[in-house]
N, CA, C and O of each residue as an XYZ file, in Angstrom:
828
protein
N       0.783     -1.337     -0.016
C       0.072      0.175      0.484
C       1.082      1.225     -0.089
O       0.816      1.906     -1.079
N       2.245      1.309      0.596
C       2.850      2.139      0.557
C       3.109      2.895     -0.984
O       2.897      4.092     -1.175
N       3.531      2.088     -1.868
C       4.043      2.271     -3.228
C       3.089      3.378     -3.403
O       3.568      4.512     -3.369
N       1.639      3.231     -3.610
C       0.484      4.034     -3.718
C       0.341      5.407     -3.363
O      -0.333      6.126     -4.100
N       1.025      6.004     -2.058
C       1.482      6.914     -1.726
C       1.370      8.315     -2.485
O       0.471      9.123     -2.721
N       2.962      8.177     -2.790
C       3.430      9.062     -3.969
C       2.167      9.497     -5.155
O       1.595     10.575     -5.316
N       1.981      7.927     -6.025
C       1.516      8.540     -7.256
C       0.090      9.215     -6.774
O      -0.362     10.180     -7.391
N      -0.474      8.751     -5.835
C      -1.867      9.390     -5.300
C      -1.807     11.109     -4.884
O      -2.503     12.071     -5.213
N      -0.556     10.934     -3.957
C      -0.133     12.147     -3.784
C      -0.150     13.507     -5.320
O      -0.737     14.578     -5.471
N       0.752     12.758     -6.121
C       1.076     13.861     -7.297
C      -0.779     13.699     -7.952
O      -1.461     14.618     -8.405
N      -1.025     12.808     -7.851
C      -2.429     12.880     -9.116
C      -3.374     14.171     -8.112
O      -3.586     15.181     -8.783
N      -3.771     14.217     -7.070
C      -4.029     14.735     -5.901
C      -3.867     16.471     -6.237
O      -4.606     17.273     -6.809
N      -2.561     16.588     -5.597
C      -1.763     17.763     -6.074
C      -2.146     18.304     -7.547
O      -2.667     19.416     -7.640
N      -1.929     17.641     -8.530
C      -2.699     18.494     -9.590
C      -4.215     18.338    -10.196
O      -4.736     18.921    -11.147
N      -4.538     17.722     -9.645
C      -6.443     17.925     -9.389
C      -6.686     19.415     -8.524
O      -7.456     20.364     -8.672
N      -5.665     19.098     -7.610
C      -6.108     20.647     -6.714
C      -5.663     21.943     -7.732
O      -6.310     22.936     -8.064
N      -4.259     21.500     -8.090
C      -3.964     22.873     -9.072
C      -4.603     23.569    -10.328
O      -4.468     24.733    -10.703
N      -5.568     22.214    -11.053
C      -6.727     22.340    -12.039
C      -7.502     22.852    -11.111
O      -7.626     24.074    -11.183
N      -8.043     22.342    -10.294
C      -9.662     22.857     -9.560
C      -9.474     24.231     -9.346
O     -10.290     25.078     -9.709
N      -8.020     24.567     -8.546
C      -7.998     26.133     -8.129
C      -7.774     26.849     -9.764
O      -8.059     28.046     -9.732
N      -7.545     26.600    -10.482
C      -7.007     27.310    -12.182
C      -8.749     27.361    -12.327
O      -9.129     28.455    -12.743
N      -9.476     26.710    -12.148
C     -10.956     26.738    -12.663
C     -11.701     27.621    -11.844
O     -12.630     28.260    -12.338
N     -11.289     27.768    -10.207
C     -12.381     28.458     -9.650
C     -11.687     29.842     -9.870
O     -12.602     30.666     -9.893
N     -10.446     30.494    -10.047
C     -10.115     31.448     -9.914
C     -10.677     32.274    -11.255
O     -10.799     33.494    -11.360
N     -10.960     31.328    -12.173
C     -11.326     31.963    -13.775
C     -12.836     32.203    -13.141
O     -13.180     33.357    -12.884
N     -13.625     31.224    -12.923
C     -15.080     31.188    -12.458
C     -15.448     32.602    -11.488
O     -16.415     33.360    -11.555
N     -14.395     32.606    -10.680
C     -14.906     33.585     -9.789
C     -14.362     35.298    -10.031
O     -14.729     36.206     -9.287
N     -13.418     35.496    -11.232
C     -13.093     36.244    -11.717
C     -13.129     36.527    -12.862
O     -12.275     37.139    -13.504
N     -14.185     36.078    -13.239
C     -14.503     36.618    -14.775
C     -15.543     35.383    -15.235
O     -15.511     34.157    -15.124
N     -16.378     36.248    -15.748
C     -17.586     35.653    -16.641
C     -17.298     35.727    -18.357
O     -16.445     36.486    -18.817
N     -18.092     34.875    -19.170
C     -17.572     34.683    -20.561
C     -17.115     35.999    -21.534
O     -16.127     36.164    -22.249
N     -18.382     36.930    -21.208
C     -17.980     38.122    -22.010
C     -16.502     38.904    -21.464
O     -15.767     39.571    -22.191
N     -16.286     38.628    -19.992
C     -14.827     39.086    -19.756
C     -14.146     38.425    -20.412
O     -13.391     38.945    -21.233
N     -14.231     36.802    -20.203
C     -12.591     36.237    -20.698
C     -12.625     36.420    -22.297
O     -11.700     35.833    -22.858
N     -13.554     37.155    -23.186
C     -13.558     37.453    -24.508
C     -13.137     38.606    -24.745
O     -12.631     38.909    -25.825
N     -13.313     39.554    -23.599
C     -12.430     41.107    -23.700
C     -10.974     40.697    -23.372
O     -10.055     41.178    -24.034
N     -10.736     39.806    -22.350
C      -9.556     40.094    -22.128
C      -8.761     39.220    -23.283
O      -7.716     39.658    -23.764
N      -9.353     37.890    -23.718
C      -8.752     37.444    -24.936
C      -8.451     38.126    -26.103
O      -7.409     37.976    -26.741
N      -9.570     39.047    -26.447
C      -8.846     39.835    -27.570
C      -7.814     40.871    -27.636
O      -7.396     41.522    -28.593
N      -7.510     40.870    -26.431
C      -6.851     42.310    -26.247
C      -4.981     41.502    -26.912
O      -3.979     42.212    -26.993
N      -4.984     39.851    -27.309
C      -3.647     39.748    -28.013
C      -3.920     39.926    -29.350
O      -2.932     39.599    -30.007
N      -4.945     40.348    -30.124
C      -5.255     40.662    -31.395
C      -4.982     42.094    -31.462
O      -4.772     42.926    -30.580
N      -5.065     42.202    -33.287
C      -4.896     43.524    -33.499
C      -5.610     44.832    -33.430
O      -5.295     46.021    -33.389
N      -6.926     43.973    -33.435
C      -8.187     45.132    -33.506
C      -9.065     44.472    -32.523
O      -9.916     43.606    -32.728
N      -8.763     44.948    -31.588
C      -9.572     44.134    -30.310
C     -10.860     44.402    -30.064
O     -11.621     43.575    -29.563
N     -11.299     45.941    -30.504
C     -12.769     46.444    -30.355
C     -13.398     45.787    -31.240
O     -14.510     45.379    -30.904
N     -12.931     45.484    -32.578
C     -13.531     44.723    -33.810
C     -13.739     42.989    -33.145
O     -14.797     42.361    -33.103
N     -12.617     42.609    -32.762
C     -12.368     41.379    -32.314
C     -13.725     40.771    -30.836
O     -14.078     39.595    -30.747
N     -14.197     41.794    -29.964
C     -14.961     41.968    -28.980
C     -16.978     41.662    -29.758
O     -17.962     40.994    -29.443
N     -16.599     42.623    -30.819
C     -17.762     43.176    -31.279
C     -18.500     42.137    -32.300
O     -19.654     42.117    -32.728
N     -17.053     41.034    -32.585
C     -17.722     39.878    -33.235
C     -18.029     38.769    -32.591
O     -18.584     37.819    -33.144
N     -17.656     38.795    -31.221
C     -17.446     37.283    -30.652
C     -18.429     37.450    -29.207
O     -18.964     36.509    -28.622
N     -18.524     39.268    -28.715
C     -19.652     39.124    -27.663
C     -20.657     37.967    -27.885
O     -20.569     36.956    -27.189
N     -21.499     38.075    -28.728
C     -22.811     37.522    -28.980
C     -22.513     36.016    -28.907
O     -23.615     35.469    -28.863
N     -21.639     35.182    -28.878
C     -21.606     33.819    -28.589
C     -20.695     33.480    -27.019
O     -20.042     32.442    -26.910
N     -20.769     34.397    -26.008
C     -20.420     34.223    -25.270
C     -20.892     32.753    -24.269
O     -20.221     32.230    -23.380
N     -22.065     32.400    -24.704
C     -22.587     31.449    -23.844
C     -22.369     30.244    -24.712
O     -22.341     29.097    -24.266
N     -22.249     30.496    -25.709
C     -21.076     28.736    -26.327
C     -19.634     28.819    -26.182
O     -18.985     27.773    -26.148
N     -18.997     30.073    -26.085
C     -17.821     30.090    -25.917
C     -17.428     30.278    -24.282
O     -16.222     30.423    -24.082
N     -18.063     30.289    -23.417
C     -18.172     30.312    -22.088
C     -16.391     30.882    -21.424
O     -16.268     32.103    -21.328
N     -15.542     30.289    -21.144
C     -14.115     30.416    -21.253
C     -12.720     29.238    -21.517
O     -11.639     28.959    -20.997
N     -13.435     28.880    -22.481
C     -13.170     27.764    -23.900
C     -12.255     28.074    -24.434
O     -12.590     29.006    -25.165
N     -10.424     27.714    -24.633
C      -9.816     28.694    -25.342
C     -10.383     27.922    -26.567
O     -10.677     28.629    -27.530
N     -10.555     26.763    -26.667
C     -10.468     26.086    -28.218
C     -11.685     26.536    -28.444
O     -11.514     26.731    -29.647
N     -13.159     26.973    -28.200
C     -14.261     27.283    -28.530
C     -14.024     29.058    -28.865
O     -14.462     29.574    -29.893
N     -13.542     29.545    -28.194
C     -13.243     30.741    -28.486
C     -12.224     31.056    -29.836
O     -12.234     32.193    -30.308
N     -11.501     30.181    -30.327
C     -10.912     30.089    -31.677
C     -11.546     29.545    -32.593
O     -11.155     30.068    -33.636
N     -12.276     28.820    -32.797
C     -13.521     27.828    -33.318
C     -14.528     28.878    -33.884
O     -14.827     28.965    -35.075
N     -14.968     29.590    -32.977
C     -15.853     30.446    -32.735
C     -15.403     31.844    -34.170
O     -15.946     32.219    -35.209
N     -13.752     32.315    -33.175
C     -13.559     33.539    -34.299
C     -13.387     32.593    -35.845
O     -13.761     33.133    -36.886
N     -12.832     31.245    -35.880
C     -12.930     30.848    -37.356
C     -14.111     30.789    -38.297
O     -14.123     30.848    -39.527
N     -14.976     30.674    -37.541
C     -16.368     30.386    -37.928
C     -16.715     31.984    -38.313
O     -17.104     32.447    -39.386
N     -16.533     32.413    -37.499
C     -16.962     34.066    -38.155
C     -16.310     34.888    -38.941
O     -16.709     35.975    -39.358
N     -14.824     34.122    -39.240
C     -14.545     35.078    -40.235
C     -14.575     34.031    -41.439
O     -14.302     34.598    -42.497
N     -14.796     32.840    -41.567
C     -15.209     31.977    -42.889
C     -16.711     32.864    -43.227
O     -16.891     33.393    -44.324
N     -17.646     32.920    -42.199
C     -19.235     33.875    -42.710
C     -18.736     35.131    -43.523
O     -19.283     35.471    -44.573
N     -17.543     35.875    -42.910
C     -17.480     37.252    -43.179
C     -17.122     36.916    -44.680
O     -17.805     37.337    -45.613
N     -16.055     36.164    -44.836
C     -15.455     36.221    -46.371
C     -16.375     35.640    -46.795
O     -16.624     36.317    -47.793
N     -17.335     34.593    -46.769
C     -18.020     34.167    -47.665
C     -19.273     35.457    -48.215
O     -19.771     35.630    -49.328
N     -19.449     36.088    -47.108
C     -20.343     37.362    -47.492
C     -19.631     38.618    -48.384
O     -20.200     39.396    -49.150
N     -18.395     38.560    -48.075
C     -17.428     39.566    -48.726
C     -17.088     38.793    -50.149
O     -17.212     39.467    -51.172
N     -16.734     37.639    -50.251
C     -17.026     37.092    -52.082
C     -18.308     37.667    -52.957
O     -18.428     38.259    -54.030
N     -19.230     37.162    -51.897
C     -20.669     37.733    -52.752
C     -20.937     38.934    -52.808
O     -21.831     39.307    -53.567
N     -20.349     39.690    -52.150
C     -20.729     41.361    -52.672
C     -19.255     41.723    -53.743
O     -19.432     42.563    -54.626
N     -18.411     41.327    -53.667
C     -17.189     41.798    -54.992
C     -18.155     40.442    -55.993
O     -17.944     40.680    -57.182
N     -18.645     39.780    -55.912
C     -19.381     39.160    -56.854
C     -20.316     40.370    -57.666
O     -19.971     40.829    -58.755
N     -21.341     40.723    -57.062
C     -21.855     41.861    -57.399
C     -21.386     43.021    -58.063
O     -22.194     43.657    -58.740
N     -20.359     43.351    -57.990
C     -19.642     44.377    -58.519
C     -19.299     43.978    -59.904
O     -19.484     44.968    -60.612
N     -18.959     43.158    -60.481
C     -18.658     42.684    -61.921
C     -19.798     43.238    -62.689
O     -19.736     43.676    -63.838
N     -20.893     43.168    -61.897
C     -22.384     43.665    -62.961
C     -22.907     45.350    -62.631
O     -23.945     45.967    -62.871
N     -21.673     45.682    -61.997
C     -21.700     47.662    -62.145
C     -21.335     48.103    -63.375
O     -20.385     47.820    -64.104
N     -22.524     49.061    -63.511
C     -22.854     49.511    -65.085
C     -21.448     50.548    -65.030
O     -21.095     50.966    -63.927
N     -20.766     50.891    -66.120
C     -19.674     51.254    -66.408
C     -18.228     50.929    -66.173
O     -17.324     51.671    -66.556
N     -18.007     49.650    -65.448
C     -17.000     49.559    -64.771
C     -15.856     49.080    -65.988
O     -16.170     48.547    -67.052
N     -14.500     49.402    -65.558
C     -13.561     49.532    -66.478
C     -13.316     48.276    -66.500
O     -13.769     47.465    -65.692
N     -12.460     47.988    -67.583
C     -11.868     46.608    -67.956
C     -10.804     46.074    -66.874
O     -10.685     45.046    -66.208
N     -10.059     47.327    -67.032
C      -9.141     46.589    -65.596
C      -9.828     46.543    -64.230
O      -9.473     45.678    -63.430
N     -10.466     47.124    -64.018
C     -11.319     46.998    -63.018
C     -12.204     45.280    -62.841
O     -12.492     44.403    -62.026
N     -12.282     45.561    -63.854
C     -13.055     44.136    -64.286
C     -12.255     43.088    -63.708
O     -12.566     42.225    -62.887
N     -11.120     43.334    -64.313
C     -10.481     41.747    -64.051
C      -9.865     41.733    -62.617
O      -9.557     40.648    -62.124
N      -9.665     42.935    -61.904
C      -9.435     42.825    -60.227
C     -10.274     42.347    -59.576
O     -10.068     41.690    -58.556
N     -11.654     42.667    -60.192
C     -12.877     42.404    -59.552
C     -13.028     40.749    -59.532
O     -13.383     40.076    -58.565
N     -12.639     40.239    -60.945
C     -12.586     38.455    -60.942
C     -10.878     37.987    -60.578
O     -10.720     36.766    -60.588
N      -9.829     38.675    -60.318
C      -9.004     37.893    -59.302
C      -9.387     37.896    -57.666
O      -9.177     36.970    -56.882
N     -10.126     39.440    -57.312
C     -10.491     38.868    -56.088
C     -10.861     37.941    -55.636
O     -10.397     37.211    -54.760
N     -12.381     37.886    -56.639
C     -13.291     36.759    -56.085
C     -12.487     35.520    -56.177
O     -12.951     34.723    -55.362
N     -11.461     34.999    -56.830
C     -10.726     34.282    -56.926
C     -10.153     33.769    -56.064
O     -10.397     32.622    -55.689
N      -9.046     34.706    -55.448
C      -8.606     34.841    -54.185
C      -8.873     34.655    -52.708
O      -8.093     34.139    -51.908
N     -10.394     35.269    -52.381
C     -11.162     35.021    -51.860
C     -11.685     33.448    -51.763
O     -11.762     32.737    -50.762
N     -12.010     33.155    -53.108
C     -12.668     31.706    -52.867
C     -11.653     30.847    -52.347
O     -12.079     30.003    -51.558
N     -10.245     30.830    -52.607
C      -9.231     29.957    -52.014
C      -8.985     30.284    -50.351
O      -8.561     29.445    -49.557
N      -9.252     31.326    -50.096
C      -9.512     32.170    -48.500
C     -10.752     31.010    -47.903
O     -10.855     30.275    -46.921
N     -11.427     31.274    -48.884
C     -12.866     30.349    -48.034
C     -12.543     28.891    -47.814
O     -12.808     28.284    -46.776
N     -11.920     28.354    -48.928
C     -11.579     27.244    -48.910
C     -10.613     26.659    -47.641
O     -10.832     25.698    -46.904
N      -9.927     27.218    -47.653
C      -8.581     27.294    -46.588
C      -8.935     27.326    -44.941
O      -8.449     26.618    -44.059
N     -10.083     28.528    -44.811
C     -10.688     28.764    -43.422
C     -11.887     27.420    -43.526
O     -12.216     27.011    -42.413
N     -12.293     26.988    -44.243
C     -12.971     26.331    -43.957
C     -12.471     24.525    -43.583
O     -13.035     23.576    -43.040
N     -11.415     24.704    -44.084
C     -10.314     23.258    -43.931
C     -10.087     23.365    -42.226
O     -10.014     22.460    -41.395
N     -10.000     24.962    -42.050
C      -9.393     25.094    -40.587
C     -10.208     24.735    -39.254
O      -9.796     24.232    -38.209
N     -11.631     25.197    -39.658
C     -12.765     25.263    -39.205
C     -12.623     23.662    -38.921
O     -12.040     23.221    -37.930
N     -13.118     23.006    -39.735
C     -13.034     21.258    -39.651
C     -11.994     20.294    -39.148
O     -12.206     19.158    -38.723
N     -10.581     21.053    -39.281
C      -8.940     20.821    -38.793
C      -9.180     20.862    -37.166
O      -8.711     19.949    -36.485
N      -9.958     21.992    -36.517
C     -10.026     22.176    -35.416
C     -10.870     21.697    -34.539
O     -10.610     21.632    -33.338
N     -12.343     21.185    -35.250
C     -13.316     20.907    -35.006
C     -12.923     19.045    -34.966
O     -13.740     18.304    -34.418
N     -11.814     18.537    -35.502
C     -11.824     17.475    -35.138
C     -10.679     17.096    -34.628
O     -10.373     15.932    -34.885
N      -9.817     17.810    -33.874
C      -9.086     17.531    -32.831
C      -9.260     16.886    -31.755
O      -8.424     16.164    -31.211
N     -10.608     17.164    -31.308
C     -10.228     16.285    -30.033
C      -9.647     16.831    -29.085
O      -9.535     18.041    -28.886
N      -9.138     15.717    -28.278
C      -8.344     15.866    -27.049
C      -7.049     15.308    -27.835
O      -6.452     14.397    -27.261
N      -6.528     15.753    -29.107
C      -4.830     15.510    -29.784
C      -4.121     16.063    -28.512
O      -4.479     16.912    -27.695
N      -3.109     15.378    -28.602
C      -1.870     15.693    -27.182
C      -0.722     15.279    -28.357
O      -0.755     14.546    -29.345
N       0.326     16.148    -27.722
C       1.875     16.242    -28.299
C       1.979     16.636    -29.518
O       1.775     17.834    -29.717
N       2.200     16.073    -30.265
C       2.919     15.872    -31.980
C       1.724     16.246    -32.315
O       1.467     17.422    -32.570
N       0.769     15.211    -32.359
C      -0.775     15.165    -33.234
C      -1.462     16.276    -32.780
O      -2.435     16.603    -33.460
N      -1.167     17.030    -31.672
C      -1.684     18.373    -31.776
C      -0.878     19.609    -32.235
O      -1.447     20.610    -32.671
N       0.353     19.516    -32.132
C       1.454     20.222    -32.998
C       0.959     20.414    -34.521
O       0.861     21.517    -35.060
N       0.680     19.254    -35.099
C       0.665     19.108    -36.527
C      -0.919     19.102    -36.661
O      -1.118     18.912    -37.861
N      -1.977     19.201    -36.100
C      -3.313     20.128    -36.285
C      -3.072     21.529    -36.073
O      -3.232     22.275    -37.038
N      -2.690     22.038    -34.899
C      -3.001     22.993    -34.831
C      -1.831     23.833    -35.983
O      -2.214     24.845    -36.571
N      -0.929     23.482    -36.122
C       0.005     23.734    -37.122
C      -0.635     24.003    -38.566
O      -0.474     25.028    -39.229
N      -1.511     22.708    -38.974
C      -2.364     23.178    -39.956
C      -3.458     24.220    -40.182
O      -3.589     24.747    -41.287
N      -4.204     24.505    -39.201
C      -4.652     25.617    -38.793
C      -3.885     26.712    -38.934
O      -4.303     27.395    -39.869
N      -2.992     27.148    -38.436
C      -2.040     28.702    -38.464
C      -2.019     28.751    -39.634
O      -2.452     29.713    -40.268
N      -1.294     27.285    -40.364
C      -0.842     27.814    -41.798
C      -2.174     27.567    -43.166
O      -1.820     27.644    -44.342
N      -3.374     27.334    -42.870
C      -4.486     27.513    -43.643
C      -4.657     29.265    -43.434
O      -4.603     29.993    -44.426
N      -4.843     29.769    -42.203
C      -5.435     30.494    -42.027
C      -4.559     31.870    -42.208
O      -5.023     32.921    -42.652
N      -3.141     31.656    -41.761
C      -2.214     32.792    -42.752
C      -2.635     32.540    -44.134
O      -3.000     33.655    -44.508
N      -2.744     31.991    -44.794
C      -2.719     31.756    -46.276
C      -3.970     32.558    -46.531
O      -4.078     33.298    -47.509
N      -5.321     32.320    -45.232
C      -6.441     32.949    -46.146
C      -6.504     34.568    -45.950
O      -7.129     35.359    -46.656
N      -5.568     34.904    -44.627
C      -5.438     36.450    -44.769
C      -4.488     36.962    -45.701
O      -4.848     38.051    -46.149
N      -3.173     36.468    -46.241
C      -2.620     36.397    -47.539
C      -3.885     36.483    -48.746
O      -3.894     37.449    -49.509
N      -4.630     35.720    -48.822
C      -5.340     35.980    -49.959
C      -6.243     36.753    -49.990
O      -6.651     36.988    -51.127
N      -6.977     37.506    -48.798
C      -7.430     38.864    -48.780
C      -6.341     40.255    -49.205
O      -6.547     41.254    -49.894
N      -5.443     39.902    -48.640
C      -4.752     40.994    -48.761
C      -4.197     41.064    -50.625
O      -4.045     42.079    -51.305
N      -4.055     40.023    -50.920
C      -3.796     39.802    -52.374
C      -4.863     40.470    -53.069
O      -4.432     41.369    -53.790
N      -6.091     40.333    -53.094
C      -7.328     40.869    -53.237
C      -6.929     42.405    -53.643
O      -6.541     42.831    -54.731
N      -7.204     43.255    -52.127
C      -6.399     44.558    -52.067
C      -5.427     44.834    -53.236
O      -5.610     45.509    -54.249
N      -4.470     44.217    -52.875
C      -3.253     44.574    -54.095
C      -3.698     44.780    -55.491
O      -3.161     45.481    -56.348
N      -4.562     44.194    -55.565
C      -4.857     44.193    -57.068
C      -5.621     45.268    -57.306
O      -6.251     45.290    -58.363
N      -5.700     46.112    -56.600
C      -6.719     47.427    -57.027
C      -5.655     48.676    -56.634
O      -6.102     49.820    -56.715
N      -4.498     48.515    -56.284
C      -3.476     49.564    -56.304
C      -3.319     50.329    -57.231
O      -3.317     49.789    -58.337
N      -3.177     51.456    -57.202
C      -2.597     52.346    -58.394
C      -3.616     53.328    -58.849
O      -4.832     53.175    -58.743
N      -2.999     54.361    -59.369
C      -4.133     55.583    -59.345
C      -5.033     55.072    -60.548
O      -6.113     55.601    -60.285
N      -5.182     54.455    -61.544
C      -6.153     53.684    -62.491
C      -7.184     53.206    -61.944
O      -8.302     53.063    -62.439
N      -6.723     52.883    -60.637
C      -7.758     52.072    -60.298
C      -8.660     52.367    -58.967
O      -9.338     51.632    -58.249
N      -8.307     54.072    -58.951
C      -9.127     54.700    -58.308
C     -10.606     55.181    -58.704
O     -10.802     55.681    -59.811
N     -11.614     55.022    -57.794
C     -13.159     54.793    -58.257
C     -13.582     53.897    -56.790
O     -13.014     53.275    -55.892
N     -15.434     54.423    -57.360
C     -16.180     53.466    -56.742
C     -15.942     52.016    -56.035
O     -15.938     51.639    -54.863
N     -15.736     51.352    -57.350
C     -15.435     49.914    -57.185
C     -14.421     49.682    -55.919
O     -14.468     49.025    -54.879
N     -13.578     50.469    -56.478
C     -11.928     50.239    -55.559
C     -12.495     50.682    -53.886
O     -12.009     50.204    -52.861
N     -13.218     51.336    -53.916
C     -13.357     51.986    -52.798
C     -14.429     51.640    -51.627
O     -14.364     51.991    -50.449
N     -15.783     50.587    -52.483
C     -16.451     49.807    -51.898
C     -15.316     48.471    -51.626
O     -14.792     48.258    -50.533
N     -15.129     47.822    -52.607
C     -14.276     46.511    -52.356
C     -13.072     46.864    -50.654
O     -12.963     46.257    -49.589
N     -12.599     47.752    -51.053
C     -11.681     48.314    -50.410
C     -12.311     48.110    -48.860
O     -11.900     47.345    -47.987
N     -13.175     48.827    -48.821
C     -13.929     49.026    -47.348
C     -14.481     47.560    -46.954
O     -14.614     47.245    -45.771
N     -14.747     46.812    -47.860
C     -15.918     45.224    -47.083
C     -14.231     44.245    -46.952
O     -14.304     43.546    -45.942
N     -13.065     44.080    -47.560
C     -12.401     43.361    -47.669
C     -10.901     43.667    -46.208
O     -10.224     42.973    -45.449
N     -11.050     44.932    -46.509
C     -10.341     45.494    -45.282
C     -10.729     44.678    -44.184
O     -10.093     43.655    -43.933
N     -12.008     45.137    -43.296
C     -12.866     44.440    -42.392
C     -12.774     43.145    -42.224
O     -12.745     42.653    -41.096
N     -12.705     42.271    -43.570
C     -12.560     40.752    -43.708
C     -11.115     40.511    -43.241
O     -10.731     39.841    -42.283
N     -10.575     41.042    -43.923
C      -9.111     40.949    -43.435
C      -8.089     41.245    -41.821
O      -7.115     40.716    -41.286
N      -9.132     42.540    -41.492
C      -8.935     42.267    -39.977
C      -9.479     41.685    -38.929
O      -8.984     41.771    -37.805
N     -10.971     40.779    -39.301
C     -11.551     39.723    -38.724
C     -10.445     38.384    -39.175
O     -10.050     37.491    -38.426
N     -10.195     38.535    -40.279
C      -9.237     36.946    -39.959
C      -7.700     36.954    -39.788
O      -6.934     36.077    -40.189
N      -7.398     38.011    -39.172
C      -6.453     38.555    -38.443
C      -6.446     38.087    -37.150
O      -5.703     37.329    -36.527
N      -7.431     38.704    -36.888
C      -7.841     38.726    -35.145
C      -8.392     36.988    -34.885
O      -8.490     36.847    -33.666
N      -8.656     36.065    -35.393
C      -9.125     34.824    -35.585
C      -7.429     34.103    -35.546
O      -7.176     33.215    -34.732
N      -6.589     34.513    -36.321
C      -5.370     33.958    -36.305
C      -4.573     33.991    -35.025
O      -4.043     33.059    -34.420
N      -4.620     35.583    -34.690
C      -4.068     35.668    -33.243
C      -5.082     34.571    -32.275
O      -4.531     33.837    -31.455
N      -6.511     34.543    -32.450
C      -6.861     33.616    -31.450
C      -6.816     32.183    -31.348
O      -7.127     31.436    -30.420
N      -6.199     31.873    -32.917
C      -5.817     30.568    -32.471
C      -4.374     30.377    -32.005
O      -4.016     29.524    -31.193
N      -3.369     31.514    -32.781
C      -2.184     31.280    -31.687
C      -2.200     31.012    -30.387
O      -1.443     30.296    -29.731
N      -3.340     31.791    -29.989
C      -3.217     31.880    -28.267
C      -3.890     30.899    -28.085
O      -3.942     30.831    -26.857
N      -4.443     30.088    -28.480
C      -4.771     28.777    -28.228
C      -3.852     27.557    -28.460
O      -4.001     26.470    -27.901
N      -3.007     27.826    -29.238
C      -1.839     26.716    -29.351
C      -1.157     27.200    -28.213
O      -0.952     26.222    -27.493
N      -0.555     28.562    -27.521
C       0.020     28.527    -26.847
C      -0.208     27.945    -25.460
O       0.631     27.274    -24.860
N      -1.638     28.318    -24.920
C      -2.108     27.955    -23.902
C      -1.997     26.676    -23.808
O      -1.260     26.240    -22.923
N      -2.579     25.905    -24.543
C      -2.303     24.371    -24.181
C      -0.874     23.920    -23.880
O      -0.431     23.251    -22.946
N      -0.115     24.631    -25.233
C       1.360     24.004    -24.682
C       2.085     24.307    -23.640
O       3.155     23.763    -23.365
N       1.412     25.413    -22.839
C       1.982     25.870    -21.739
C       1.231     24.806    -20.746
O       1.850     24.477    -19.734
N      -0.398     24.109    -21.035
C      -0.763     23.944    -19.816
C      -0.578     22.190    -19.958
O      -1.014     21.464    -19.064
N       0.324     21.452    -21.552
C       0.770     20.302    -21.215
C       2.258     20.404    -20.286
O       2.642     19.661    -19.382
N       2.793     21.390    -20.772
C       4.196     21.899    -19.954
C       4.299     21.575    -18.595
O       5.077     20.860    -17.965
N       3.230     22.341    -18.256
C       2.871     22.398    -16.764
C       2.628     21.069    -16.095
O       3.330     20.736    -15.140
N       1.535     20.189    -16.614
C       1.362     19.400    -16.390
C       2.640     17.765    -16.642
O       2.599     16.571    -16.342
N       3.504     18.585    -17.263
C       4.609     17.381    -17.113
C       5.650     17.252    -16.179
O       6.351     16.255    -16.003
N       5.723     18.764    -15.358
C       6.578     19.126    -14.588
C       6.828     18.091    -13.577
O       5.904     17.344    -13.256
N       8.207     17.955    -12.947
C       7.894     16.461    -11.531
C       7.427     17.213    -10.517
O       7.112     16.684     -9.451
């Protein structure tokens, strides 16, 4: 029986630490406060809170749910943005150079939709993956979200130059900049989730 004493003590201490962490989070924070605090790591914290506060009941205080919800919001905004851009191909009087830039933008945003869709699925399928499995899955998500952000910026690059100044450029820039900011925030929250998970795993492995 004596041999069981140390393992039980270690397990009890670990459960105590975890329980205390949960207690502190519950006592000093509610889901909305958790979202506000988490959004501070993003480049656009006010926009981050605006997009995610309505999902507080789903997110609670889960880093995974926060990242997953941010990705879903980003995906929805990119889809909406791509649909908006597509309508501009039918604008009366659109210049040939503008038309080509709009078509290129639709294509790159379509790539972004594919990558964000993959990211949402990947994060959703991670389950309780740990160690190298976790690093592989979350690495995929980070790569795809980064690529989606590049796609959005590539769309904007297509409208650079003085010959592109006009209502079409203004309308697309306003919409796509907002989409890119939301995607940037989502990437920051995925990175936060990854770092928090790694830190928690590292702490649990301390002797």
